[in-house]
C-alpha positions as a Markdown table, in Angstrom:
| # | Residue | x | y | z |
|---|---|---|---|---|
| 1 | Met | 13.7 | 92.3 | 73.5 |
| 2 | Phe | 14.1 | 92.3 | 69.8 |
| 3 | Phe | 17.4 | 94.0 | 69.6 |
| 4 | Phe | 19.3 | 92.2 | 72.3 |
| 5 | Leu | 22.0 | 89.8 | 70.9 |
| 6 | Asp | 22.4 | 86.6 | 72.8 |
| 7 | Ala | 25.4 | 84.2 | 72.6 |
| 8 | Ser | 24.2 | 82.3 | 69.5 |
| 9 | Asp | 23.5 | 85.6 | 67.7 |
| 10 | Arg | 27.1 | 86.8 | 68.5 |
| 11 | Asp | 28.5 | 83.5 | 67.2 |
| 12 | Val | 26.7 | 84.0 | 63.8 |
| 13 | Ile | 27.8 | 87.6 | 63.7 |
| 14 | Ala | 31.4 | 86.7 | 64.4 |
| 15 | Arg | 31.6 | 84.6 | 61.2 |
| 16 | Ser | 31.7 | 87.9 | 59.2 |
| 17 | Arg | 35.2 | 89.3 | 58.8 |
| 18 | Gln | 34.5 | 93.0 | 58.4 |
| 19 | Asp | 32.8 | 95.4 | 60.9 |
| 20 | Ser | 30.4 | 96.5 | 58.2 |
| 21 | His | 29.2 | 92.9 | 57.6 |
| 22 | Arg | 29.0 | 92.1 | 61.3 |
| 23 | Leu | 26.9 | 95.1 | 62.0 |
| 24 | Gly | 24.7 | 94.5 | 58.9 |
| 25 | Val | 24.0 | 90.9 | 60.1 |
| 26 | Ala | 23.2 | 92.2 | 63.6 |
| 27 | Val | 20.7 | 94.8 | 62.1 |
| 28 | Gln | 19.0 | 92.1 | 60.0 |
| 29 | Ile | 18.8 | 89.7 | 63.0 |
| 30 | Gly | 17.0 | 92.4 | 65.1 |
| 31 | Thr | 14.7 | 93.5 | 62.3 |
| 32 | Val | 13.6 | 90.0 | 61.4 |
| 33 | Arg | 12.7 | 89.5 | 65.0 |
| 34 | Tyr | 10.9 | 92.8 | 65.2 |
| 35 | Lys | 9.1 | 93.0 | 61.9 |
| 36 | Gly | 9.2 | 89.3 | 60.8 |
| 37 | Leu | 11.1 | 90.1 | 57.6 |
| 38 | Phe | 14.5 | 91.3 | 56.4 |
| 39 | Leu | 14.9 | 94.9 | 55.4 |
| 40 | Glu | 15.5 | 95.5 | 51.7 |
| 41 | Asp | 17.6 | 98.5 | 52.8 |
| 42 | Pro | 19.5 | 97.9 | 56.1 |
| 43 | Leu | 20.1 | 101.6 | 56.4 |
| 44 | Ala | 16.3 | 102.1 | 56.8 |
| 45 | Gly | 16.5 | 101.1 | 60.4 |
| 46 | Pro | 16.6 | 103.8 | 63.2 |
| 47 | Trp | 20.1 | 104.9 | 64.1 |
| 48 | Pro | 19.6 | 104.4 | 67.9 |
| 49 | Val | 19.0 | 100.8 | 67.1 |
| 50 | Val | 22.1 | 100.6 | 64.9 |
| 51 | Asp | 24.2 | 102.3 | 67.7 |
| 52 | His | 22.8 | 99.8 | 70.2 |
| 53 | Leu | 23.6 | 96.8 | 68.0 |
| 54 | Ala | 27.1 | 98.1 | 67.1 |
| 55 | Glu | 27.9 | 98.3 | 70.8 |
| 56 | Gln | 26.7 | 94.7 | 71.4 |
| 57 | Ser | 28.5 | 93.3 | 68.4 |
| 58 | Gly | 31.8 | 95.0 | 69.2 |
| 59 | Val | 31.8 | 97.4 | 66.2 |
| 60 | Gly | 33.4 | 100.7 | 67.4 |
| 61 | Asp | 32.0 | 102.8 | 64.5 |
| 62 | Pro | 28.3 | 102.4 | 63.8 |
| 63 | Ser | 28.7 | 104.2 | 60.5 |
| 64 | Gln | 30.4 | 101.0 | 59.2 |
| 65 | Val | 26.9 | 99.8 | 58.4 |
| 66 | Lys | 26.9 | 102.2 | 55.4 |
| 67 | Arg | 29.6 | 100.2 | 53.7 |
């Protein structure tokens, strides 16, 4: 599954200090797996995916990705 975060993904994500950065990294990890490239605009991803990644990365408010 492209948008499932494993332990090594979570280790990389944990290096970011802010929720917005952690979620942004999670979105980019998922999209590079799915599409083979990074999104120019991380907000272009579907919100159900952002919600799913927020839950996996421990970010309580998915809207943090907008920061």
